C-alpha positions in Angstrom: -1.8 22.0 23.7 -1.4 23.1 20.0 1.3 25.7 19.7 2.0 27.8 16.6 5.2 26.0 16.1 3.6 22.6 16.1 0.9 23.8 13.7 3.6 25.2 11.4 5.4 21.9 11.5 2.2 20.0 10.6 1.5 22.3 7.7 5.1 21.7 6.4 4.4 17.9 6.6 1.2 18.4 4.7 3.0 20.6 2.1 5.5 17.8 1.5 2.8 15.2 1.3 0.7 17.1 -1.2 3.3 19.0 -3.1 1.9 19.9 -6.5 4.9 20.5 -8.7 5.0 18.1 -11.6 7.6 15.4 -11.2 10.6 15.3 -13.5 10.2 11.6 -14.2 7.3 9.2 -14.2 7.4 6.8 -11.4 5.6 3.4 -11.4 4.5 1.8 -8.2 3.2 -1.7 -7.6 -0.2 -2.1 -6.0 1.6 -3.6 -2.9 3.8 -0.5 -2.6 0.7 1.8 -2.9 -0.8 -0.3 0.0 2.3 0.3 2.0 2.1 4.0 1.3 -1.5 4.2 2.3 -0.7 2.5 5.7 2.2 4.8 6.3 0.3 7.9 5.3 -2.6 6.9 7.6 -0.2 6.4 10.5 1.5 9.8 9.9 -1.9 11.6 9.7 -3.0 10.0 12.9 0.3 10.4 14.8 0.5 14.1 13.6 -3.0 14.6 14.9 -4.3 15.7 11.4 -7.1 13.1 11.8 -8.8 11.1 14.5 -10.3 7.7 13.9 -11.5 4.7 15.8 -11.3 2.6 12.7 -7.8 2.8 11.3 -8.4 -0.1 8.8 -11.3 1.8 7.2 -9.3 5.0 6.9 -6.3 3.1 5.5 -8.6 1.4 2.9 -10.0 4.8 1.8 -6.6 6.3 1.5 -5.4 3.3 -0.5 -8.4 3.7 -2.9 -7.8 7.4 -3.3 -4.1 6.9 -4.0 -4.9 4.2 -6.6 -7.5 6.5 -8.3 -5.1 9.4 -8.3 -2.3 7.4 -9.7 -4.4 6.0 -12.5 -5.7 9.4 -13.6 -3.0 9.9 -16.2 -3.7 6.4 -17.6 -7.4 7.2 -17.9 -6.6 10.5 -19.6 -4.2 8.8 -22.0 -6.8 6.2 -22.9 -9.3 9.0 -23.6 -6.8 10.8 -25.9 -6.2 7.6 -27.8 -10.0 7.1 -28.3 -10.3 10.8 -29.5 -7.3 10.5 -31.9 -8.6 7.2 -33.3 -11.9 8.9 -34.2 -9.9 11.5 -36.2 -7.2 9.1 -37.6 -8.4 9.4 -41.2 -8.5 13.2 -41.1 -5.1 13.3 -39.4 -3.6 11.0 -42.1 -5.0 13.2 -44.9 -3.7 16.4 -43.3 -0.4 14.9 -42.4 -0.8 15.7 -38.6 1.9 14.4 -36.3 0.4 11.8 -33.9 2.7 12.7 -31.0 2.1 16.4 -31.3 -1.7 15.9 -31.5 -1.5 13.5 -28.5 0.2 16.2 -26.4 -2.3 18.9 -27.5 -5.4 16.7 -26.8 -3.9 15.5 -23.5 -3.2 19.1 -22.5 -6.8 20.1 -23.3 -8.2 17.1 -21.3 -5.9 17.9 -18.3 -7.3 21.5 -18.3 -10.9 20.2 -18.7 -10.6 17.8 -15.8 -8.5 20.3 -13.8 -5.9 17.5 -13.3 -2.5 17.9 -11.9 -0.1 15.4 -13.5 
């Protein structure tokens, strides 16, 4: 039976798993560790009765893929910023624009455009 207290505990777990405050430091994870996180997350979701599945391996693979995509989002945005700034490099040089400042501004705009949470 699903009680209000157990529902509240599950929502607290989900809040911890999907907390959206930006981190203070950048963390790098190996692909192996991301695989471990995917397996553990899938186990927790199943044991906490957030999801039901007959194919744990398929769910774990989808979670793993989603984690890798999410973790590579900032890298993809950074790559796009570099391409944009390269296109304007001559103009930036002529105007004396600061590369780091322009990088931050363009990245901020792309984050807004893609509605990303970094």
